[in-house]
N, C-alpha and C positions, 0 to 999 in steps of 0.2 A: 464583804468589802465595804469600806467607808470612803467617803469623799470629804475633804476639808476645803471649804471656800474661804480664802483669806483675803482680807482687805487691809492694806497698809496705806497710811496717809500721814501727812505732816501734822504735828501738833498745832492747836489753834493759834498759839502765839508766834509760830514760825512763818516768816514770809514765804509765800508760794509764788515764785516768779512765773511759772507755767500757767498757773491759775489766773494771775493778773493779766498775762498776755492774751489768754483766751477770753477773759472778760472784756478787754479792750476791743478785740475783734468782734465779739458778739454785739457790743454797743455800736460799732461801726456798721454792722449788718442790720441794725434797727431793733435788736432785742434789748430794749432799754429796761425791761423789768427784771433782768438778771442782776442781782445785787452782789453776789460773791461766787467765785469759782475756786474750788480746791481740786487739785489733781493728785491721784494716788495710783496705786498698782494693785492688781488682783492676781492671786495665785491660786491654782486649784491643785491639790494633792490627792491622789488616789492611793489608798492603803490596801495592799493585797493581803490575803489571809483572813483569819478569823479573830483578829484582835478585838477585845471588848471596847466599847465606845469610850470608856473612861481612859483607856490606854491611848487611844487615838487622840483624844483631847489633850492628854499630857504630852505626847510626842509633838503634836501640832504647836502647842504653846512653846515648847522648847525650840523647835525649828524657827518659829517667829522671833524669839528672843535672841537666838544665837546666829541667825543667818539673814532672815528676810527683813527685819526692821532694825533701824538704828534707834535704840531707846532714848537717846539724847534729844532727837528731833522728831521722831515718828511714834505714832500709836498704831495699834492693830486690833482687829477683831476677827473672829472666824465663826463659821457655822459648820457643824458636822452633820452629815446626812448619809443615808445609804447610797452607795455608788450605783450608777447605771450598770447594766450588764456589760461584760467585756466586749461584746460585739458592737456596742454603740459608742465606744470611746472615740 
């Protein structure tokens, strides 16, 4: 079993209103050293069965491109690692 940890985030040139709001709040709380905040989303997929790692990478990339990320405004990256045992899900 494999697990894909996916991180989706806005491209650098795209305004991040959530990040800007959090940055303002942090400044108001006294955290003046925070210069920039970007907000994204994390998705974890667990692949059942005995797929080879290369196939899991291929499927994860396709899932990101077709469903999880908007390629016009978002980038993504992912890591593939062995999944924890089913009892610890």
